KEPARO-423833 format. One record per residue: x, z, y of N, C-alpha, C in turn; residue in one letter. Coordinates in steps of 0.02 Angstrom, whole numbers, padded with zeros to 5 digits, always signed. Layout:
! residues N
XZYXZYXZYA;...
This chain:
! residues 412
-01485-01619+00531-01497-01580+00549-01533-01543+00563M;-01590-01549+00514-01662-01517+00503-01651-01454+00470L;-01623-01445+00405-01585-01414+00395-01570-01359+00436V;-01516-01358+00478-01459-01331+00512-01506-01270+00551L;-01551-01342+00600-01592-01297+00653-01639-01248+00618K;-01667-01245+00549-01698-01204+00531-01675-01133+00521S;-01616-01145+00488-01570-01098+00460-01558-01053+00548I;-01537-01106+00602-01511-01062+00657-01559-01032+00686L;-01610-01052+00691-01687-01029+00706-01694-00964+00705R;-01689-00949+00637-01704-00896+00607-01647-00837+00613N;-01575-00866+00636-01538-00814+00612-01519-00795+00685M;-01499-00851+00761-01501-00815+00814-01546-00792+00833V;-01549-00716+00837-01568-00649+00836-01568-00617+00911R;-01495-00628+00924-01453-00629+00998-01406-00657+01032V;-01427-00663+01120-01378-00734+01126-01426-00777+01141G;-01377-00837+01153-01390-00895+01150-01344-00942+01121T;-01369-00993+01073-01330-01033+01050-01346-01123+01072L;-01317-01160+01086-01336-01221+01102-01281-01287+01079T;-01301-01303+01031-01282-01349+00982-01303-01426+01002V;-01248-01473+01015-01236-01545+01047-01223-01578+00977I;-01252-01598+00955-01238-01652+00895-01202-01716+00908D;-01190-01757+00843-01149-01807+00868-01183-01872+00897A;-01274-01872+00882-01299-01936+00965-01299-01882+01024K;-01280-01838+01035-01286-01799+01114-01349-01770+01104G;-01386-01778+01055-01426-01727+01065-01455-01648+01085T;-01465-01610+01120-01425-01543+01115-01506-01529+01102K;-01467-01441+01069-01539-01400+01038-01494-01300+01044Y;-01563-01289+01054-01529-01233+01098-01584-01180+01057V;-01547-01104+01037-01553-01069+00997-01566-01001+01024F;-01583-00957+01046-01614-00896+01110-01619-00840+01061S;-01605-00791+01063-01652-00744+01046-01645-00662+01105G;-01641-00608+01093-01639-00567+01149-01575-00565+01194V;-01564-00553+01271-01518-00567+01318-01444-00529+01261N;-01385-00597+01260-01355-00594+01251-01281-00634+01262G;-01225-00652+01242-01191-00712+01253-01200-00770+01243P;-01164-00823+01289-01195-00883+01283-01168-00920+01265A;-01154-00981+01212-01113-01025+01197-01107-01084+01189V;-01104-01152+01178-01110-01194+01185-01040-01254+01109T;-01071-01269+01066-01053-01315+01014-01064-01374+01036I;-01010-01417+00995-00997-01488+00986-01009-01497+00946R;-01033-01544+00892-01016-01567+00820-01015-01646+00816L;-00950-01657+00822-00941-01744+00841-00940-01758+00765N;-00961-01763+00717-00963-01821+00677-01050-01801+00642D;-01065-01847+00578-01138-01826+00575-01126-01790+00486H;-01077-01774+00452-01080-01740+00415-01069-01675+00427K;-01025-01628+00481-01009-01562+00469-01094-01519+00486I;-01143-01569+00512-01207-01496+00510-01213-01473+00440P;-01218-01524+00380-01224-01532+00302-01169-01467+00288W;-01105-01468+00315-01061-01441+00292-01078-01345+00315G;-01087-01339+00376-01112-01291+00409-01180-01243+00360L;-01209-01304+00342-01284-01281+00296-01242-01236+00251V;-01206-01285+00175-01173-01245+00134-01136-01219+00130L;-01071-01210+00147-01019-01190+00165-00995-01170+00235M;-01041-01134+00263-01028-01145+00346-00959-01099+00370P;-00912-01062+00342-00840-01025+00371-00824-01095+00338S;-00812-01140+00284-00754-01196+00263-00761-01228+00325L;-00858-01245+00342-00848-01312+00381-00821-01305+00462A;-00837-01237+00466-00826-01196+00529-00739-01204+00533A;-00714-01212+00506-00618-01182+00493-00598-01258+00495G;-00647-01287+00448-00596-01357+00468-00629-01409+00503E;-00698-01381+00532-00690-01419+00578-00678-01414+00662G;-00651-01354+00669-00621-01336+00711-00551-01375+00712Y;-00525-01346+00661-00448-01369+00655-00409-01445+00662M;-00494-01482+00652-00499-01569+00639-00525-01599+00726D;-00541-01536+00754-00593-01559+00812-00648-01591+00807G;-00686-01598+00732-00734-01615+00730-00774-01561+00768R;-00774-01493+00792-00815-01444+00804-00759-01426+00850L;-00812-01424+00941-00772-01416+00984-00806-01361+01020T;-00794-01317+01069-00821-01245+01103-00807-01295+01169V;-00883-01315+01197-00888-01320+01261-00894-01254+01322E;-00924-01206+01290-00946-01173+01335-00920-01099+01298N;-00857-01061+01297-00826-01009+01273-00773-01029+01224G;-00744-00997+01201-00707-01021+01157-00717-01002+01080T;-00678-01025+01038-00703-01010+00972-00696-00954+00956I;-00653-00888+00972-00679-00827+00964-00760-00816+00988Y;-00775-00828+01059-00842-00797+01066-00878-00832+01026D;-00881-00906+00971-00945-00931+00945-00949-00906+00888F;-00887-00884+00863-00875-00857+00784-00907-00777+00805L;-00897-00715+00848-00885-00667+00882-00988-00675+00894A;-01047-00730+00915-01117-00728+00909-01120-00738+00851L;-01095-00785+00814-01137-00800+00759-01135-00727+00687M;-01083-00693+00710-01048-00656+00680-01104-00586+00684S;-01107-00567+00739-01149-00525+00781-01216-00527+00753Q;-01259-00595+00743-01319-00602+00706-01310-00585+00641N;-01278-00608+00607-01234-00593+00532-01270-00534+00517M;-01235-00503+00563-01235-00401+00555-01284-00379+00558E;-01337-00411+00604-01409-00391+00613-01466-00413+00555I;-01457-00486+00534-01494-00502+00486-01460-00523+00431G;-01402-00530+00411-01380-00531+00351-01350-00603+00319G;-01354-00616+00249-01341-00677+00232-01416-00716+00230L;-01423-00800+00262-01459-00814+00224-01468-00844+00158N;-01519-00894+00149-01511-00900+00075-01443-00944+00048R;-01426-00979+00085-01380-01030+00056-01300-00997+00029V;-01296-00951+00096-01262-00903+00100-01245-00861+00046Q;-01306-00831+00021-01312-00783-00027-01292-00807-00087A;-01312-00872-00101-01321-00905-00166-01235-00911-00178I;-01223-00949-00121-01120-00948-00138-01090-00877-00140W;-01136-00859-00126-01101-00781-00133-01100-00749-00202E;-01155-00779-00240-01163-00734-00305-01123-00801-00336I;-01114-00881-00336-01077-00911-00353-01000-00891-00354T;-00989-00877-00304-00920-00873-00274-00887-00801-00336G;-00933-00743-00343-00916-00683-00377-00896-00693-00449R;-00929-00747-00478-00935-00787-00555-00854-00814-00547L;-00825-00825-00515-00776-00849-00498-00708-00802-00469F;-00733-00785-00473-00672-00719-00423-00623-00701-00459K;-00613-00656-00510-00550-00665-00541-00503-00727-00573R;-00530-00778-00572-00491-00839-00587-00447-00855-00508F;-00506-00832-00444-00463-00843-00413-00431-00826-00378Q;-00396-00746-00404-00342-00705-00403-00295-00690-00465Q;-00307-00739-00503-00257-00738-00555-00184-00722-00517F;-00152-00672-00526-00079-00666-00470-00024-00657-00540N;-00023-00686-00580+00058-00659-00600+00111-00674-00590P;+00146-00691-00614+00220-00666-00558+00246-00740-00518A;+00240-00776-00564+00250-00837-00547+00206-00869-00495D;+00130-00871-00492+00099-00895-00454+00100-00844-00373R;+00119-00766-00410+00098-00727-00343+00161-00753-00298A;+00219-00778-00319+00274-00799-00239+00280-00853-00220K;+00228-00900-00259+00204-00963-00222+00150-00936-00170K;+00101-00898-00171+00040-00888-00146+00099-00836-00092N;+00110-00799-00100+00164-00764-00035+00223-00838+00011V;+00239-00863-00017+00282-00926-00001+00243-00941+00049A;+00149-00969+00055+00131-01019+00069+00101-01004+00123H;+00128-00923+00146+00100-00881+00229+00147-00842+00245H;+00190-00805+00208+00266-00779+00225+00322-00815+00258Y;+00326-00877+00218+00390-00932+00210+00360-00977+00280D;+00336-00971+00321+00318-00991+00388+00376-00984+00417L;+00355-01008+00488+00444-01007+00517+00458-00947+00552S;+00515-00919+00536+00523-00838+00571+00488-00829+00644N;+00509-00920+00670+00501-00911+00759+00434-00902+00767D;+00373-00937+00723+00321-00943+00731+00292-00835+00752L;+00323-00810+00691+00291-00737+00706+00325-00707+00771Y;+00372-00711+00777+00402-00702+00841+00359-00704+00906D;+00329-00756+00904+00284-00777+00942+00218-00738+00958L;+00196-00706+00942+00131-00644+00926+00143-00573+00891F;+00193-00570+00870+00203-00497+00840+00234-00442+00881L;+00259-00387+00869+00274-00338+00905+00382-00360+00889D;+00402-00354+00917+00462-00334+00915+00511-00322+00836T;+00476-00282+00784+00488-00253+00734+00457-00282+00675D;+00436-00343+00719+00383-00396+00656+00336-00357+00602K;+00308-00315+00619+00255-00287+00599+00191-00313+00576Q;+00175-00335+00535+00121-00392+00503+00055-00348+00479Y;+00043-00300+00490-00001-00266+00484-00044-00207+00523S;-00081-00165+00517-00131-00126+00563-00081-00099+00605C;-00089-00082+00678-00066-00031+00718-00095+00040+00722A;-00080+00072+00764-00097+00143+00769-00128+00158+00835Y;-00170+00143+00861-00178+00146+00937-00206+00211+00963F;-00163+00266+00981-00181+00339+01002-00224+00327+01057V;-00228+00290+01101-00287+00266+01151-00310+00202+01161S;-00308+00176+01181-00358+00107+01196-00313+00070+01242P;-00294+00111+01292-00211+00087+01345-00159+00090+01284K;-00140+00090+01220-00066+00079+01188-00056+00029+01186T;+00006+00009+01193+00021-00058+01202+00051-00072+01116D;+00042-00140+01107+00067-00157+01049+00120-00140+01011L;+00193-00125+01042+00237-00123+01015+00255-00047+00994E;+00196-00007+01052+00204+00070+01064+00149+00080+00993T;+00101+00045+00969+00045+00035+00917+00089+00059+00864A;+00110+00004+00839+00167-00022+00781+00195+00033+00769Q;+00220+00076+00812+00287+00145+00808+00256+00179+00782E;+00194+00194+00800+00140+00271+00791+00113+00234+00717H;+00110+00180+00696+00087+00178+00614+00140+00188+00580K;+00205+00174+00604+00257+00204+00555+00250+00260+00565K;+00257+00281+00591+00266+00373+00612+00217+00393+00573R;+00131+00373+00593+00079+00406+00541+00112+00414+00484H;+00117+00340+00437+00137+00344+00382+00212+00400+00367L;+00258+00383+00389+00295+00409+00342+00279+00513+00370A;+00240+00509+00417+00212+00583+00425+00181+00609+00351A;+00135+00562+00326+00084+00549+00248+00121+00573+00193K;+00195+00547+00186+00237+00545+00149+00272+00600+00152L;+00277+00624+00183+00321+00716+00192+00402+00693+00166L;+00421+00656+00206+00497+00643+00180+00533+00695+00201I;+00599+00702+00146+00647+00732+00159+00731+00680+00165S;+00781+00729+00205+00836+00700+00191+00854+00668+00127P;+00886+00618+00117+00920+00610+00030+00865+00584-00011G;+00813+00574-00005+00731+00568-00046+00752+00476-00059Q;+00739+00482-00131+00727+00386-00121+00649+00370-00119R;+00658+00289-00086+00602+00269-00077+00610+00217-00102I;+00543+00183-00120+00526+00112-00139+00455+00083-00099L;+00500+00054-00055+00435+00004+00000+00413-00050-00033D;+00341-00058-00064+00319-00096-00107+00284-00164-00063I;+00315-00228-00056+00317-00278-00002+00324-00269+00072G;+00421-00249+00065+00450-00240+00115+00438-00293+00184S;+00417-00332+00178+00406-00386+00242+00473-00388+00270G;+00479-00389+00346+00546-00397+00367+00584-00357+00404W;+00571-00282+00356+00627-00241+00331+00605-00183+00378G;+00533-00187+00421+00533-00124+00489+00530-00072+00444G;+00472-00066+00437+00463-00006+00368+00506+00038+00344M;+00559+00003+00289+00590+00030+00273+00662+00065+00322G;+00685+00018+00354+00725+00027+00405+00685+00105+00434L;+00629+00082+00478+00621+00150+00523+00638+00228+00472Y;+00610+00213+00409+00590+00273+00372+00676+00309+00355L;+00718+00252+00349+00787+00256+00349+00824+00307+00406A;+00810+00286+00454+00829+00308+00510+00784+00346+00537K;+00733+00373+00513+00699+00422+00551+00686+00514+00521K;+00719+00498+00426+00708+00550+00391+00763+00551+00346T;+00821+00499+00357+00885+00526+00326+00878+00508+00237G;+00806+00472+00213+00803+00436+00159+00857+00364+00137A;+00830+00363+00066+00868+00290+00050+00809+00275+00018S;+00825+00198+00049+00751+00145+00038+00783+00092-00003V;+00727+00067-00054+00736+00010-00078+00671-00021-00075T;+00671-00090-00035+00641-00109-00024+00633-00203-00062G;+00574-00194-00082+00564-00271-00142+00505-00309-00108V;+00520-00383-00092+00471-00425-00067+00457-00509-00095T;+00420-00563-00110+00434-00598-00144+00434-00660-00088L;+00473-00667-00018+00469-00713+00026+00527-00689+00019S;+00560-00776+00026+00633-00767+00043+00654-00769+00117E;+00626-00785+00157+00626-00788+00223+00620-00719+00274E;+00550-00677+00225+00565-00627+00244+00636-00559+00228Q;+00656-00579+00150+00712-00562+00143+00781-00562+00198L;+00781-00637+00211+00837-00655+00246+00844-00604+00313Q;+00778-00607+00323+00770-00567+00386+00813-00465+00389V;+00768-00448+00337+00786-00382+00309+00855-00374+00301S;+00881-00417+00266+00957-00399+00245+01008-00376+00316K;+00979-00448+00369+01003-00483+00429+01013-00403+00485E;+00947-00369+00456+00928-00322+00504+00961-00255+00500R;+00955-00238+00427+00997-00173+00390+01093-00179+00409A;+01104-00247+00400+01181-00266+00409+01198-00245+00509D;+01142-00257+00534+01155-00276+00601+01139-00181+00625E;+01093-00161+00602+01092-00083+00623+01150-00028+00579E;+01188-00039+00548+01233+00000+00502+01187+00014+00450G;+01161-00012+00423+01091+00045+00378+01118-00001+00311L;+01146-00048+00288+01153-00076+00222+01183-00031+00164S;+01183+00032+00159+01208+00097+00122+01174+00144+00122G;+01129+00109+00155+01031+00171+00158+00985+00124+00128K;+00980+00059+00166+00915+00027+00113+00958-00041+00092V;+00922-00059+00048+00939-00088-00007+00872-00158-00029A;+00893-00221+00024+00786-00249-00007+00813-00307-00029F;+00782-00318-00105+00762-00373-00127+00698-00407-00161H;+00737-00486-00176+00701-00533-00202+00662-00512-00242L;+00592-00475-00264+00570-00453-00324+00518-00441-00334R;+00469-00451-00389+00410-00425-00407+00401-00345-00407D;+00362-00305-00384+00335-00241-00400+00323-00246-00479Y;+00305-00283-00504+00314-00261-00596+00399-00263-00614R;+00432-00296-00590+00493-00304-00585+00541-00234-00594A;+00517-00188-00552+00544-00121-00538+00569-00071-00585Q;+00611-00051-00580+00637-00013-00626+00661+00048-00570T;+00671+00114-00634+00685+00165-00576+00653+00232-00570G;+00686+00312-00540+00620+00323-00511+00644+00352-00442T;+00565+00359-00409+00583+00361-00339+00542+00431-00314F;+00565+00467-00268+00523+00534-00227+00458+00496-00193D;+00459+00462-00162+00421+00413-00114+00393+00363-00124R;+00321+00331-00147+00321+00273-00139+00281+00255-00075I;+00287+00190-00046+00267+00161+00023+00227+00082+00008V;+00161+00078+00005+00157-00019-00011+00111-00026+00070S;+00117-00062+00118+00092-00084+00172+00075-00145+00169V;-00020-00169+00180+00001-00237+00189+00012-00284+00123G;+00024-00249+00062+00026-00297+00016-00023-00302-00046M;-00056-00218-00040-00113-00229-00091-00155-00300-00095F;-00172-00330-00016-00239-00371-00055-00205-00449-00072E;-00149-00438-00079-00112-00495-00131-00103-00479-00215H;-00116-00405-00223-00117-00400-00299-00153-00471-00352V;-00238-00449-00318-00300-00482-00368-00308-00412-00399G;-00372-00441-00401-00430-00362-00443-00409-00383-00520I;-00390-00428-00552-00363-00427-00629-00322-00370-00638G;-00264-00378-00587-00197-00338-00589-00184-00265-00573F;-00258-00231-00535-00243-00167-00498-00232-00121-00557Y;-00232-00136-00626-00234-00072-00676-00135-00092-00667T;-00113-00128-00681-00039-00135-00694-00020-00123-00605Q;-00065-00129-00563-00003-00118-00520-00037-00032-00497Y;-00062+00011-00505-00068+00076-00497-00011+00103-00546F;-00046+00073-00612-00003+00092-00682+00083+00088-00648G;+00097+00048-00623+00184+00044-00606+00203+00086-00546K;+00143+00098-00490+00160+00153-00435+00171+00219-00494I;+00125+00217-00543+00135+00297-00586+00187+00302-00617K;+00207+00247-00650+00285+00232-00695+00350+00259-00653E;+00334+00236-00603+00394+00222-00529+00398+00311-00500L;+00359+00349-00504+00334+00409-00439+00377+00444-00505L;+00410+00502-00452+00448+00553-00484+00385+00606-00492A;+00374+00672-00527+00346+00696-00539+00305+00740-00477D;+00361+00737-00418+00330+00784-00375+00334+00733-00316N;+00344+00666-00336+00321+00607-00267+00265+00614-00245G;+00257+00559-00160+00189+00560-00167+00203+00490-00144I;+00154+00444-00152+00125+00375-00130+00091+00365-00080A;+00100+00311-00040+00039+00294+00006+00028+00209-00004V;-00045+00190-00002-00038+00124+00003-00109+00128+00081V;-00085+00048+00113-00113+00058+00175-00112-00010+00138H;-00182-00028+00154-00208-00096+00133-00295-00106+00160T;-00309-00166+00196-00361-00213+00208-00417-00191+00154I;-00457-00155+00183-00532-00135+00115-00593-00174+00164G;-00657-00167+00118-00723-00182+00152-00753-00111+00160R;-00812-00099+00195-00838-00047+00214-00878-00033+00146S;-00911-00088+00134-00968-00097+00096-00969-00105+00028G;-00999-00148-00009-00988-00172-00083-00960-00217-00103P;-00929-00238-00149-00868-00286-00174-00907-00355-00150P;-00881-00406-00126-00887-00458-00092-00819-00517-00119S;-00822-00565-00091-00757-00629-00121-00742-00650-00066V;-00696-00682-00083-00648-00702-00021-00666-00760+00014T;-00672-00746+00071-00705-00803+00119-00667-00880+00112D;-00693-00929+00076-00657-01008+00066-00630-01037+00106P;-00619-01027+00169-00584-01069+00218-00495-01013+00209W;-00505-00950+00221-00467-00896+00219-00448-00896+00142I;-00462-00910+00107-00407-00926+00028-00379-00984+00026R;-00414-01035+00070-00371-01118+00055-00336-01123+00099K;-00349-01094+00149-00275-01098+00227-00232-01056+00249Y;-00247-00991+00210-00208-00933+00251-00188-00883+00189I;-00219-00850+00151-00204-00826+00097-00226-00833+00034F;-00190-00892+00004-00217-00893-00065-00201-00853-00118P;-00259-00835-00163-00244-00783-00210-00259-00701-00182G;-00286-00708-00131-00273-00630-00077-00353-00612-00092G;-00356-00535-00096-00413-00518-00108-00441-00466-00057Y;-00494-00444-00020-00496-00371+00012-00550-00351-00014I;-00526-00285-00049-00566-00240-00094-00609-00204-00060P;-00651-00168-00124-00688-00108-00079-00666-00078-00107S;-00677-00011-00079-00651+00066-00105-00666+00096-00174L;-00732+00063-00198-00777+00075-00272-00736+00044-00316S;-00689-00025-00297-00662-00066-00338-00575-00018-00335E;-00546+00025-00320-00479+00028-00304-00492+00096-00347V;-00537+00136-00308-00524+00229-00329-00552+00236-00427T;-00579+00185-00442-00582+00207-00515-00512+00202-00550P;-00483+00115-00529-00413+00130-00573-00390+00161-00552V;-00354+00206-00487-00294+00255-00475-00337+00285-00529I;-00395+00336-00526-00419+00381-00596-00404+00364-00639E;-00436+00298-00672-00369+00298-00741-00290+00294-00739R;-00245+00298-00685-00195+00266-00707-00158+00338-00706S;-00188+00419-00701-00186+00473-00707-00175+00502-00633G;-00147+00469-00605-00124+00472-00517-00190+00523-00492L;-00183+00558-00442-00224+00576-00424-00261+00576-00332V;-00288+00567-00300-00293+00567-00229-00312+00612-00193I;-00255+00601-00166-00262+00672-00119-00269+00658-00035T;-00246+00603-00013-00280+00586+00048-00342+00514+00047D;-00387+00504+00108-00391+00434+00112-00386+00428+00159I;-00393+00390+00226-00393+00383+00306-00438+00316+00317E;-00479+00317+00355-00510+00225+00392-00483+00225+00447F;-00434+00176+00452-00432+00147+00507-00431+00088+00527I;-00500+00079+00519-00518-00016+00524-00520-00039+00612G;-00559+00008+00657-00543-00024+00716-00487-00021+00761P;-00433-00002+00729-00359+00001+00749-00335-00092+00738H;-00377-00121+00695-00355-00185+00657-00359-00240+00702Y;-00433-00214+00713-00475-00258+00786-00431-00272+00835A;-00407-00180+00855-00356-00207+00935-00302-00217+00906Q;-00248-00223+00851-00214-00273+00842-00222-00344+00828T;-00264-00364+00801-00263-00427+00794-00299-00454+00849L;-00336-00427+00893-00320-00438+00969-00274-00456+01001R;-00218-00401+00997-00174-00435+01028-00122-00488+01016A;-00112-00463+00949-00094-00552+00917-00121-00618+00950W;-00193-00626+00960-00210-00657+00951-00194-00667+01026R;-00195-00636+01064-00198-00627+01165-00107-00668+01159R;-00081-00638+01113-00008-00675+01127-00001-00735+01078R;-00050-00758+01037-00026-00831+01022-00040-00871+01053F;-00102-00846+01097-00148-00906+01139-00093-00895+01214R;-00030-00873+01237-00002-00880+01275+00065-00908+01265A;+00075-00914+01193+00122-00962+01177+00124-01012+01115N;+00040-01037+01155+00005-01087+01095+00062-01145+01101W;+00109-01169+01166+00130-01227+01177+00205-01234+01131N;+00214-01164+01131+00291-01156+01083+00270-01158+01001K;+00213-01140+00991+00186-01164+00905+00188-01210+00907V;+00159-01261+00979+00135-01333+00931+00207-01375+00945R;+00263-01337+00983+00331-01372+00960+00352-01336+00885D;+00341-01291+00867+00352-01279+00804+00310-01329+00724I;+00263-01340+00743+00204-01355+00688+00172-01433+00748Y;+00093-01427+00743+00073-01470+00793+00002-01421+00813D;-00043-01480+00848-00090-01446+00889-00167-01436+00833E;-00157-01462+00777-00187-01453+00704-00194-01366+00687R;-00116-01363+00681-00101-01298+00657-00115-01241+00710F;-00106-01244+00768-00127-01219+00799-00179-01194+00800C;-00220-01229+00803-00285-01209+00805-00349-01167+00722R;-00287-01208+00683-00292-01160+00601-00266-01081+00630M;-00215-01081+00662-00216-01007+00672-00238-00972+00711W;-00265-01016+00767-00321-00957+00802-00402-00961+00794E;-00431-00976+00737-00476-00984+00696-00456-00921+00645F;-00396-00917+00619-00385-00848+00554-00388-00790+00608Y;-00331-00800+00668-00321-00725+00708-00396-00730+00762L;-00453-00748+00754-00515-00751+00793-00558-00706+00728A;-00569-00755+00676-00622-00719+00646-00577-00679+00597S;-00538-00653+00599-00524-00580+00564-00525-00532+00601S;-00522-00554+00671-00544-00482+00722-00627-00472+00699E;-00654-00539+00716-00715-00523+00722-00769-00484+00664I;-00703-00500+00615-00713-00463+00541-00739-00373+00519A;-00672-00360+00570-00651-00311+00585-00721-00285+00627F;-00726-00298+00653-00776-00291+00743-00851-00278+00710R;-00881-00331+00658-00946-00330+00631-00959-00362+00579H;-00922-00371+00529-00946-00387+00472-00904-00353+00400L;-00883-00276+00440-00881-00224+00383-00812-00242+00352G;-00760-00260+00396-00706-00259+00350-00675-00187+00396L;-00610-00131+00358-00592-00104+00366-00516-00077+00365T;-00465-00021+00363-00404-00027+00329-00413+00052+00303V;-00390+00029+00214-00384+00117+00189-00298+00125+00169F;-00272+00197+00214-00221+00245+00188-00255+00286+00143Q;-00217+00249+00058-00221+00304+00022-00170+00337-00022I;-00203+00406-00027-00125+00448-00008-00135+00477-00097Q;-00076+00476-00139-00069+00503-00196-00014+00509-00236M;-00041+00554-00299+00001+00605-00322-00013+00603-00388A;+00047+00643-00420+00033+00646-00491-00004+00722-00492H;+00011+00774-00439-00027+00837-00443-00053+00852-00355R;-00107+00857-00339-00149+00878-00301-00101+00918-00251Q;-00071+00974-00284-00028+01017-00253+00032+00983-00224M;+00047+00935-00227+00114+00893-00206+00099+00897-00134E;+00047+00899-00098+00024+00879-00030-00003+00945+00002V;+00017+00968+00086-00006+01042+00076-00094+01049+00080P;-00110+01088+00082-00198+01104+00076-00240+01073+00157T;-00227+01084+00228-00228+01050+00277-00206+00983+00296T;-00245+00968+00337-00229+00919+00376-00189+00891+00425R;-00194+00971+00455-00146+00969+00494-00070+00948+00496D;-00049+00958+00463+00029+00921+00432+00031+00845+00471Y;-00014+00845+00467+00019+00751+00495+00022+00755+00544I;-00016+00777+00610+00013+00791+00684+00070+00834+00691M;+00081+00874+00618+00144+00923+00655+00204+00863+00625R;+00215+00833+00570+00245+00790+00569+00276+00743+00616L;+00231+00692+00633+00227+00639+00684+00250+00676+00747E;+00242+00727+00753+00267+00738+00810+00354+00758+00794K;+00360+00808+00743+00436+00829+00739+00475+00752+00738E;+00453+00707+00703+00478+00642+00699+00473+00622+00760I;+00434+00593+00812+00439+00582+00881+00492+00608+00915G;+00498+00675+00900+00536+00713+00948+00617+00683+00925E;+00601+00717+00856+00654+00675+00816+00712+00601+00846S;+00659+00588+00859+00689+00518+00885+00702+00514+00961A;+00667+00560+00984+00691+00560+01079+00746+00583+01088D;+00779+00626+01019+00827+00675+01050+00895+00615+01031K;+00892+00567+00981+00935+00535+00947+00949+00468+01013K;+00894+00472+01047+00875+00406+01111+00918+00433+01157S;+00924+00494+01166+00951+00516+01231+01041+00534+01219R;+01042+00534+01142+01087+00575+01121+01153+00492+01151A;+01115+00439+01088+01155+00374+01133+01148+00352+01207A;
């Protein structure tokens, strides 16, 4: 505890953190007025873990019950620590691990086709019943778009799809490629709202099955086709390409191949939009707990790691929008739904899994609120002239898509 005490004494500048060690000894670390949280460390090893690899030790400790929160929730504890990290930055030990992690970054994100499929299966081939318990009814597993703080999750996810559809400037009959098509919601939406023909590709067998079932149920099998296929194996020419929440799994060593493939598949007058989590600051490394338990092979890039690759591919960036605060709100909605369905998740898996998933949702939300994560929506084309010269077309097309949907709803 001596080293941990020294770190926390320097770190806690806002709020109060009370730590009770395995012997029952209480330590209080306090700064200016702020939230107060009490944690208990239930074994003698975890203090060293919190010193050497705090994220991994905190996550595993919470999962195993070796770290418990007695005053507040795991979200409250992580929020308190993150607020103080936001003020004071990394301590020396964390900085060393950051530098060391960068040395192995490309190896950790080595995602050839076979490994990419295994990494996707680790997360996305979990029980579909799990995702039903915290996602919206359309199973949108990416940042929603809240037009107001009072917007509910279902509506916000509808607005996200509408926002992306507007940026794609789709005309009826055009061919669209959806890279990382998930449970099919985006592809089905584009086919229904725009009259386009959609091809969706995914590496998740569970998602593929649901996508095909949904296309059949909605009578869209002739307009939407989903395939179990790596994006690198896709052929053909498409008027529009969209990729939502998939780029985080590409791996930094494959960015050139990814954007080169988009350029190859995109028609001369085509438009592509990539929606991805990103960093507001400089490049970093994947959190070790997230990499081990949630997204193996995943990486969240800085814009400085993405735009040079796009430029070298020959594509032109025509628009970039940052919507990071929307993901914090999305994650909060997911976390609340998950907690409300805790017992049902436990019936599918177990208590440890529930704590793991709660830690994942809580730490992710906090990263968007305090640690510089954001979301990029990057619009690209072969030529700048393919998109209007002013951005008001986005709101105009969103309105048109919404009005069209209202008319179809009334007609039904």
